A tleap script that builds the chain and sets N, CA, C and O, in Angstrom:
source leaprc.protein.ff14SB
mol = sequence {
  NMET PRO GLU LEU PRO VAL ALA VAL VAL VAL
  ALA LEU ILE GLY LEU ALA GLY THR ALA LEU
  GLY VAL ILE VAL ALA GLN GLN ALA ARG THR
  ASN ASN ARG ILE LYS ARG LEU GLU HIE ARG
  ASP ARG LEU SER TRP LEU TYR ILE ARG ARG
  LEU ILE ASP HIE ALA TYR ARG HIE ASN ALA
  VAL PRO LEU PRO GLU PRO PRO GLU GLY TRP
  LEU GLU ASP ILE CGLU
}
set mol.1.N position { -116.518 17.481 -64.319 }
set mol.1.CA position { -117.614 16.639 -63.875 }
set mol.1.C position { -117.666 16.690 -62.343 }
set mol.1.O position { -116.657 16.450 -61.681 }
set mol.2.N position { -118.836 17.000 -61.782 }
set mol.2.CA position { -118.916 17.107 -60.325 }
set mol.2.C position { -118.880 15.734 -59.669 }
set mol.2.O position { -119.352 14.746 -60.231 }
set mol.3.N position { -118.312 15.692 -58.472 }
set mol.3.CA position { -118.241 14.433 -57.729 }
set mol.3.C position { -119.579 14.140 -57.064 }
set mol.3.O position { -120.283 15.046 -56.619 }
set mol.4.N position { -119.910 12.871 -57.008 }
set mol.4.CA position { -121.140 12.461 -56.334 }
set mol.4.C position { -120.907 12.416 -54.837 }
set mol.4.O position { -119.820 12.047 -54.393 }
set mol.5.N position { -121.904 12.783 -54.057 }
set mol.5.CA position { -121.754 12.649 -52.606 }
set mol.5.C position { -121.587 11.185 -52.211 }
set mol.5.O position { -122.052 10.286 -52.913 }
set mol.6.N position { -120.931 10.958 -51.100 }
set mol.6.CA position { -120.645 9.612 -50.627 }
set mol.6.C position { -121.947 8.833 -50.418 }
set mol.6.O position { -122.007 7.642 -50.724 }
set mol.7.N position { -122.970 9.481 -49.908 }
set mol.7.CA position { -124.245 8.800 -49.664 }
set mol.7.C position { -124.855 8.275 -50.968 }
set mol.7.O position { -125.450 7.198 -50.985 }
set mol.8.N position { -124.711 9.024 -52.041 }
set mol.8.CA position { -125.251 8.594 -53.335 }
set mol.8.C position { -124.462 7.394 -53.858 }
set mol.8.O position { -125.042 6.453 -54.400 }
set mol.9.N position { -123.157 7.429 -53.697 }
set mol.9.CA position { -122.315 6.313 -54.137 }
set mol.9.C position { -122.658 5.055 -53.352 }
set mol.9.O position { -122.776 3.973 -53.928 }
set mol.10.N position { -122.818 5.192 -52.041 }
set mol.10.CA position { -123.171 4.046 -51.197 }
set mol.10.C position { -124.543 3.508 -51.600 }
set mol.10.O position { -124.736 2.294 -51.659 }
set mol.11.N position { -125.490 4.395 -51.875 }
set mol.11.CA position { -126.831 3.975 -52.291 }
set mol.11.C position { -126.781 3.240 -53.626 }
set mol.11.O position { -127.464 2.231 -53.798 }
set mol.12.N position { -125.992 3.727 -54.561 }
set mol.12.CA position { -125.864 3.060 -55.861 }
set mol.12.C position { -125.221 1.678 -55.723 }
set mol.12.O position { -125.644 0.725 -56.379 }
set mol.13.N position { -124.209 1.572 -54.879 }
set mol.13.CA position { -123.567 0.276 -54.639 }
set mol.13.C position { -124.558 -0.680 -53.981 }
set mol.13.O position { -124.629 -1.854 -54.345 }
set mol.14.N position { -125.319 -0.179 -53.019 }
set mol.14.CA position { -126.334 -1.010 -52.358 }
set mol.14.C position { -127.408 -1.471 -53.330 }
set mol.14.O position { -127.835 -2.625 -53.287 }
set mol.15.N position { -127.845 -0.580 -54.202 }
set mol.15.CA position { -128.850 -0.939 -55.211 }
set mol.15.C position { -128.322 -2.003 -56.169 }
set mol.15.O position { -129.019 -2.963 -56.498 }
set mol.16.N position { -127.080 -1.815 -56.610 }
set mol.16.CA position { -126.477 -2.801 -57.511 }
set mol.16.C position { -126.316 -4.147 -56.816 }
set mol.16.O position { -126.556 -5.190 -57.424 }
set mol.17.N position { -125.912 -4.133 -55.550 }
set mol.17.CA position { -125.752 -5.381 -54.791 }
set mol.17.C position { -127.077 -6.084 -54.599 }
set mol.17.O position { -127.156 -7.308 -54.710 }
set mol.18.N position { -128.125 -5.316 -54.310 }
set mol.18.CA position { -129.451 -5.910 -54.143 }
set mol.18.C position { -129.930 -6.536 -55.446 }
set mol.18.O position { -130.435 -7.658 -55.456 }
set mol.19.N position { -129.767 -5.802 -56.546 }
set mol.19.CA position { -130.190 -6.328 -57.847 }
set mol.19.C position { -129.432 -7.610 -58.188 }
set mol.19.O position { -130.024 -8.572 -58.678 }
set mol.20.N position { -128.144 -7.621 -57.934 }
set mol.20.CA position { -127.337 -8.813 -58.201 }
set mol.20.C position { -127.780 -9.975 -57.316 }
set mol.20.O position { -127.860 -11.113 -57.777 }
set mol.21.N position { -128.068 -9.687 -56.041 }
set mol.21.CA position { -128.533 -10.732 -55.127 }
set mol.21.C position { -129.852 -11.336 -55.581 }
set mol.21.O position { -130.038 -12.550 -55.507 }
set mol.22.N position { -130.768 -10.497 -56.051 }
set mol.22.CA position { -132.055 -10.995 -56.543 }
set mol.22.C position { -131.855 -11.869 -57.775 }
set mol.22.O position { -132.483 -12.921 -57.899 }
set mol.23.N position { -131.002 -11.448 -58.666 }
set mol.23.CA position { -130.742 -12.227 -59.883 }
set mol.23.C position { -130.133 -13.586 -59.540 }
set mol.23.O position { -130.534 -14.603 -60.105 }
set mol.24.N position { -129.176 -13.610 -58.626 }
set mol.24.CA position { -128.523 -14.862 -58.232 }
set mol.24.C position { -129.525 -15.787 -57.538 }
set mol.24.O position { -129.533 -16.991 -57.790 }
set mol.25.N position { -130.367 -15.231 -56.669 }
set mol.25.CA position { -131.361 -16.049 -55.971 }
set mol.25.C position { -132.370 -16.636 -56.953 }
set mol.25.O position { -132.745 -17.803 -56.834 }
set mol.26.N position { -132.807 -15.837 -57.916 }
set mol.26.CA position { -133.764 -16.328 -58.909 }
set mol.26.C position { -133.139 -17.439 -59.750 }
set mol.26.O position { -133.801 -18.426 -60.071 }
set mol.27.N position { -131.888 -17.280 -60.101 }
set mol.27.CA position { -131.196 -18.306 -60.879 }
set mol.27.C position { -131.086 -19.601 -60.085 }
set mol.27.O position { -131.252 -20.685 -60.644 }
set mol.28.N position { -130.809 -19.499 -58.792 }
set mol.28.CA position { -130.709 -20.694 -57.951 }
set mol.28.C position { -132.058 -21.403 -57.865 }
set mol.28.O position { -132.117 -22.630 -57.940 }
set mol.29.N position { -133.147 -20.635 -57.707 }
set mol.29.CA position { -134.482 -21.242 -57.660 }
set mol.29.C position { -134.819 -21.918 -58.990 }
set mol.29.O position { -135.399 -23.004 -59.015 }
set mol.30.N position { -134.455 -21.272 -60.078 }
set mol.30.CA position { -134.721 -21.846 -61.400 }
set mol.30.C position { -133.936 -23.142 -61.588 }
set mol.30.O position { -134.482 -24.129 -62.080 }
set mol.31.N position { -132.676 -23.146 -61.205 }
set mol.31.CA position { -131.860 -24.359 -61.334 }
set mol.31.C position { -132.427 -25.494 -60.487 }
set mol.31.O position { -132.456 -26.643 -60.927 }
set mol.32.N position { -132.875 -25.179 -59.283 }
set mol.32.CA position { -133.445 -26.191 -58.404 }
set mol.32.C position { -134.723 -26.766 -59.009 }
set mol.32.O position { -134.942 -27.977 -58.967 }
set mol.33.N position { -135.560 -25.906 -59.567 }
set mol.33.CA position { -136.809 -26.366 -60.190 }
set mol.33.C position { -136.505 -27.258 -61.402 }
set mol.33.O position { -137.166 -28.277 -61.602 }
set mol.34.N position { -135.524 -26.882 -62.194 }
set mol.34.CA position { -135.144 -27.689 -63.360 }
set mol.34.C position { -134.667 -29.068 -62.918 }
set mol.34.O position { -135.018 -30.072 -63.538 }
set mol.35.N position { -133.873 -29.128 -61.857 }
set mol.35.CA position { -133.393 -30.426 -61.353 }
set mol.35.C position { -134.554 -31.305 -60.911 }
set mol.35.O position { -134.589 -32.499 -61.211 }
set mol.36.N position { -135.530 -30.694 -60.179 }
set mol.36.CA position { -136.691 -31.470 -59.739 }
set mol.36.C position { -137.528 -31.947 -60.921 }
set mol.36.O position { -138.016 -33.077 -60.916 }
set mol.37.N position { -137.699 -31.099 -61.935 }
set mol.37.CA position { -138.475 -31.494 -63.115 }
set mol.37.C position { -137.767 -32.597 -63.907 }
set mol.37.O position { -138.415 -33.518 -64.403 }
set mol.38.N position { -136.451 -32.504 -64.026 }
set mol.38.CA position { -135.697 -33.552 -64.720 }
set mol.38.C position { -135.802 -34.875 -63.965 }
set mol.38.O position { -135.928 -35.936 -64.577 }
set mol.39.N position { -135.751 -34.809 -62.630 }
set mol.39.CA position { -135.885 -36.030 -61.832 }
set mol.39.C position { -137.270 -36.643 -62.041 }
set mol.39.O position { -137.393 -37.856 -62.215 }
set mol.40.N position { -138.298 -35.817 -62.025 }
set mol.40.CA position { -139.656 -36.322 -62.253 }
set mol.40.C position { -139.795 -36.898 -63.660 }
set mol.40.O position { -140.482 -37.901 -63.852 }
set mol.41.N position { -139.151 -36.276 -64.639 }
set mol.41.CA position { -139.195 -36.786 -66.001 }
set mol.41.C position { -138.570 -38.175 -66.080 }
set mol.41.O position { -139.108 -39.063 -66.743 }
set mol.42.N position { -137.435 -38.367 -65.405 }
set mol.42.CA position { -136.812 -39.693 -65.390 }
set mol.42.C position { -137.725 -40.719 -64.721 }
set mol.42.O position { -137.868 -41.842 -65.204 }
set mol.43.N position { -138.346 -40.320 -63.599 }
set mol.43.CA position { -139.288 -41.225 -62.936 }
set mol.43.C position { -140.465 -41.558 -63.849 }
set mol.43.O position { -140.935 -42.695 -63.875 }
set mol.44.N position { -140.931 -40.578 -64.584 }
set mol.44.CA position { -142.055 -40.802 -65.501 }
set mol.44.C position { -141.690 -41.820 -66.574 }
set mol.44.O position { -142.472 -42.723 -66.872 }
set mol.45.N position { -140.513 -41.674 -67.147 }
set mol.45.CA position { -140.099 -42.623 -68.188 }
set mol.45.C position { -139.964 -44.034 -67.623 }
set mol.45.O position { -140.341 -45.008 -68.275 }
set mol.46.N position { -139.423 -44.139 -66.406 }
set mol.46.CA position { -139.315 -45.464 -65.793 }
set mol.46.C position { -140.689 -46.062 -65.539 }
set mol.46.O position { -140.904 -47.250 -65.781 }
set mol.47.N position { -141.613 -45.253 -65.057 }
set mol.47.CA position { -142.971 -45.728 -64.784 }
set mol.47.C position { -143.684 -46.119 -66.076 }
set mol.47.O position { -144.345 -47.155 -66.134 }
set mol.48.N position { -143.551 -45.301 -67.098 }
set mol.48.CA position { -144.182 -45.625 -68.388 }
set mol.48.C position { -143.610 -46.926 -68.942 }
set mol.48.O position { -144.340 -47.757 -69.482 }
set mol.49.N position { -142.307 -47.093 -68.803 }
set mol.49.CA position { -141.672 -48.335 -69.272 }
set mol.49.C position { -142.229 -49.543 -68.513 }
set mol.49.O position { -142.485 -50.588 -69.111 }
set mol.50.N position { -142.417 -49.399 -67.192 }
set mol.50.CA position { -143.007 -50.482 -66.399 }
set mol.50.C position { -144.434 -50.774 -66.835 }
set mol.50.O position { -144.840 -51.935 -66.891 }
set mol.51.N position { -145.197 -49.737 -67.144 }
set mol.51.CA position { -146.568 -49.937 -67.612 }
set mol.51.C position { -146.607 -50.685 -68.941 }
set mol.51.O position { -147.421 -51.587 -69.138 }
set mol.52.N position { -145.719 -50.299 -69.841 }
set mol.52.CA position { -145.656 -50.980 -71.139 }
set mol.52.C position { -145.262 -52.437 -70.954 }
set mol.52.O position { -145.885 -53.330 -71.529 }
set mol.53.N position { -144.229 -52.680 -70.153 }
set mol.53.CA position { -143.806 -54.061 -69.903 }
set mol.53.C position { -144.935 -54.869 -69.263 }
set mol.53.O position { -145.168 -56.019 -69.636 }
set mol.54.N position { -145.620 -54.278 -68.321 }
set mol.54.CA position { -146.726 -54.962 -67.651 }
set mol.54.C position { -147.839 -55.295 -68.639 }
set mol.54.O position { -148.394 -56.394 -68.609 }
set mol.55.N position { -148.163 -54.349 -69.510 }
set mol.55.CA position { -149.235 -54.575 -70.481 }
set mol.55.C position { -148.874 -55.711 -71.446 }
set mol.55.O position { -149.729 -56.528 -71.787 }
set mol.56.N position { -147.625 -55.765 -71.883 }
set mol.56.CA position { -147.221 -56.822 -72.809 }
set mol.56.C position { -147.147 -58.189 -72.131 }
set mol.56.O position { -147.505 -59.202 -72.732 }
set mol.57.N position { -146.689 -58.220 -70.895 }
set mol.57.CA position { -146.502 -59.504 -70.224 }
set mol.57.C position { -147.786 -60.065 -69.634 }
set mol.57.O position { -148.057 -61.259 -69.761 }
set mol.58.N position { -148.577 -59.217 -68.994 }
set mol.58.CA position { -149.692 -59.727 -68.209 }
set mol.58.C position { -151.061 -59.414 -68.797 }
set mol.58.O position { -152.005 -60.190 -68.646 }
set mol.59.N position { -151.158 -58.288 -69.458 }
set mol.59.CA position { -152.421 -57.864 -70.049 }
set mol.59.C position { -153.567 -57.947 -69.035 }
set mol.59.O position { -154.672 -58.383 -69.356 }
set mol.60.N position { -153.275 -57.521 -67.807 }
set mol.60.CA position { -154.276 -57.587 -66.746 }
set mol.60.C position { -154.044 -56.460 -65.748 }
set mol.60.O position { -153.028 -55.766 -65.781 }
set mol.61.N position { -155.006 -56.307 -64.877 }
set mol.61.CA position { -154.873 -55.327 -63.805 }
set mol.61.C position { -154.489 -56.057 -62.531 }
set mol.61.O position { -154.712 -57.267 -62.500 }
set mol.62.N position { -153.970 -55.503 -61.536 }
set mol.62.CA position { -153.726 -54.081 -61.353 }
set mol.62.C position { -152.424 -53.638 -62.010 }
set mol.62.O position { -151.491 -54.422 -62.180 }
set mol.63.N position { -152.391 -52.395 -62.364 }
set mol.63.CA position { -151.183 -51.823 -62.954 }
set mol.63.C position { -150.158 -51.550 -61.861 }
set mol.63.O position { -150.526 -51.399 -60.696 }
set mol.64.N position { -148.885 -51.485 -62.218 }
set mol.64.CA position { -147.853 -51.178 -61.224 }
set mol.64.C position { -148.075 -49.788 -60.634 }
set mol.64.O position { -148.623 -48.897 -61.283 }
set mol.65.N position { -147.644 -49.628 -59.410 }
set mol.65.CA position { -147.735 -48.329 -58.737 }
set mol.65.C position { -146.685 -47.368 -59.307 }
set mol.65.O position { -145.617 -47.806 -59.735 }
set mol.66.N position { -146.978 -46.074 -59.317 }
set mol.66.CA position { -145.972 -45.115 -59.778 }
set mol.66.C position { -144.788 -45.080 -58.820 }
set mol.66.O position { -144.932 -45.429 -57.648 }
set mol.67.N position { -143.620 -44.663 -59.302 }
set mol.67.CA position { -142.437 -44.627 -58.450 }
set mol.67.C position { -142.591 -43.616 -57.312 }
set mol.67.O position { -143.398 -42.691 -57.391 }
set mol.68.N position { -141.819 -43.806 -56.278 }
set mol.68.CA position { -141.835 -42.933 -55.104 }
set mol.68.C position { -141.536 -41.492 -55.515 }
set mol.68.O position { -140.540 -41.230 -56.188 }
set mol.69.N position { -142.386 -40.575 -55.115 }
set mol.69.CA position { -142.176 -39.167 -55.410 }
set mol.69.C position { -142.763 -38.710 -56.726 }
set mol.69.O position { -142.731 -37.515 -57.021 }
set mol.70.N position { -143.293 -39.602 -57.521 }
set mol.70.CA position { -143.789 -39.247 -58.851 }
set mol.70.C position { -145.059 -38.404 -58.769 }
set mol.70.O position { -145.285 -37.540 -59.616 }
set mol.71.N position { -145.874 -38.644 -57.774 }
set mol.71.CA position { -147.132 -37.928 -57.655 }
set mol.71.C position { -147.002 -36.618 -56.878 }
set mol.71.O position { -147.995 -35.913 -56.698 }
set mol.72.N position { -145.806 -36.282 -56.420 }
set mol.72.CA position { -145.614 -35.048 -55.668 }
set mol.72.C position { -145.775 -33.839 -56.586 }
set mol.72.O position { -145.430 -33.884 -57.767 }
set mol.73.N position { -146.301 -32.770 -56.021 }
set mol.73.CA position { -146.512 -31.542 -56.769 }
set mol.73.C position { -145.183 -30.809 -56.931 }
set mol.73.O position { -144.478 -30.572 -55.950 }
set mol.74.N position { -144.844 -30.451 -58.160 }
set mol.74.CA position { -143.636 -29.698 -58.449 }
set mol.74.C position { -144.027 -28.230 -58.583 }
set mol.74.O position { -144.822 -27.868 -59.450 }
set mol.75.N position { -143.475 -27.407 -57.738 }
set mol.75.CA position { -143.813 -25.983 -57.754 }
set mol.75.C position { -142.624 -25.175 -58.141 }
set mol.75.O position { -142.708 -23.949 -58.211 }
savepdb mol mol.pdb
quit
């Protein structure tokens, strides 16, 4: 089996490192997005619970304001 030139080996290592770096970065972005979505979900449940409690107790307007950060756009 013929040996590969050093430049080809270095290029293959660089390609593998780049691919691994992209995969790790994408995973980090995905994990961060999941954390933000889970946080918004918890805020939503708290807000919905407040709305239900308000409707049963007061049956009037104005409704409670949504929690801080609930209306922010999740990208």
